Residue, then its C-alpha position, 0 to 999 in steps of 0.5 A: m858619164a858625169s856632167i857639169n849638172d851633177l856638181m853640187d850647188d856650192v860648186l856651181l856657185i864657186i864657178f859663177w863667182n869666178l866668171s870674170c866676164s859680165d856677159d858670161r854671168h848674165s848667160f849663166g841663168l839662161t842655161c836652166h831653171r836650176w842655174l837661174r836659181l843659183q844666179n839669183i842666190a849669188r846676186m848681192s846688189l840691186s840698184l834701180e836705174f835712173s829715169y826721168d819718167i815717174h811711171v818707170y819708178q812706179q813700176y819699180i815700186r810695184y815690182l820691189p816685193r818680187l825682186v827682193s824675194r827673188f834675190p834673197n841674199l842682197r847685201s846692197v839695195v839702192l832705191a835712189g830717186c823713187t820719190e813716190l816710195q812709201d813706208s809700206s814698200l820698205l817693209h818688204l826689205r825686212s825679208i832680206g834683213q839678215t843679209l842687207r848691209s847697205l841701203s840708199l834711199q836718196c830723194c825718197f820723199g815719201i818715206t817718213d820716220a815711221g818707215i825708217a823705224n819699221m825698216s831698220a827694226g827688221c834690218p839690224h845689220l845695216v852698215s851704210v845708210t843714205l837718206y839724202r834729201s829725205n824728210v827724216t827727222d831726229v825721231g827716225v835717226k834715233a830709231l835707226a841708231e837704236s836698231c842698227p848699232g853697227l852703222e859705219s856710214v850715214n849720209l843725211s845731206h840736205c836733211t833739213l829736219i835733222s838737229d844735233a839731237g839726231i847726230g848725238a843719237l848716232s854718236r852714242g848709239c853707233p860706237g863704230i861709226r866712221a863717216m857722217v855726211l851732213s852737208s846743208c843740215r841747217g839744224v846741226t851746230g855740231t854739238g851733237f858730236r861731243g864725246c864721239s868715238s875715236s872711230l869717227v874719221f870722216v865728216e862733211a858738214d859744209s854749209c851747216p851753221l856750226t859753232p866753235e863748240g860744234v867744231l870741237g865736238i866734231v873732232s872730240g873723239g881724236g880720230l878725225e882724218y877728213l873734215n869739210v866745213t866749207g862756207l862756215r859763216s862768221w860767229v860772234g868773237g871772230d876767228g875761233l877755229d884755233g881750237l882745231g890746233g889744240g891736239l884733238a885733231r892731230n890725225l887730220r889729213f884733209l881740211n876744207l875751209r874753203a870760203c870760211r872768210f873770217v878765218g885768220n892768222e890765229s887759227v891758221s897758225a894754230i892748225s898748222q902746228g896742231c895738225p902735223n899730218l895734214e896732206e891737203w888743205n883748202l883755204a880758198l877765199c879765206h881773205e883774212v889769212r895774211a903774211p903770218g898765217w902763210v909763214a906759219i904754214g911754210l914752217n909747220c906743214e911738212n906733210l902738206r902735198a896739196l894747198h888751195v889758195s885761190r882768190c885769197r886777197n891777202l896772199c902776197d909774194l912773202g906768203l908764197q915765198s914762205i910756202g915755197e921755202g917750207c912745205v917740203r912735200l908739196t906737189r900741187l898749188y891751186m892758185h888764181g885770183c890772188r892779186m897781191v901775188t906779182d908775176i915776179g913772186l910767182e916766177s920766183f916760186r916756180r924756180r924754187r919749186p919746179e916740182v910743184e904743179v901750180s894750177r888755176k883750177e879751183y875745186c869745192c871739194i878736196g880728197p876722196s869721197p867717203d867710199e873712196y876714202f875707205l878704199q884707200 
């Protein structure tokens, strides 16, 4: 009499993949050695649990070779928090290099450019890499771009040794790159993006010392949909963001200019006209935007659904009225601390636009995260 063990491995794997209950998946491998082997083959991701105990991470590093050999088809590996992970440990990832697509080395302070270069040479199909708060330099980023031309998403936040040279290497070497996260990279002015591919749609570069030329470099590919440049410091010549309205940023849907205190009417007017697809715009703490800027937003931003204006010193009743008379798709207005807006002006806005939720909440970030964005 035939039994389930007479089924071929491929059939058993299909059964395993169709188990909807996690408990059933965990129990699958307890049946026998054969089923355990199939369960190991089917495993696609490995993520180490967070711990405050450094000894736990030392055990993770010790058993990493055994884990990657046990699970030969891993597509995603998360080693975040392994502060004592060394370059030599990354060499073990080369055994799964043909299947590995996503790797997180967040806060792995012991990894150097040499480790990144050796690892990426053996993992040429990487699509997503996170090096948040690592000590990687332009040398390591260039090696990554050369070995992994199919990269689509790179997180280099707080990598203080990265400069525009590294960004340029990614832009040129990875023509399909879609997302770059560069928050607090104090060596990045943005000029490395110049001539980037139209595939680039998501850039977070908040708290970076960007220049006007750098901002234009970020949008130079013409495909950008999400841009976060929160906290831009004033540069020589004052405003200077009006170039975003020149046509290269027409696809922008999410724009975060929070705390860009020097941004004024000229830039806001140009952006409102040149970026017709804006859905969410954060102008909180942009004190230099006055009535003409708010009027331009009301006249031009027909697709705007969410607007952040908290603590804008020069938003007045006239500006709020202009937003209410225009912005026909607006559903959320984040506003508090606007001293020039009177109770009468706010009540008039509420009566004119009762469908708009006026919230006192203030958010530093807007829109989705990179992962959420690409799942839309």
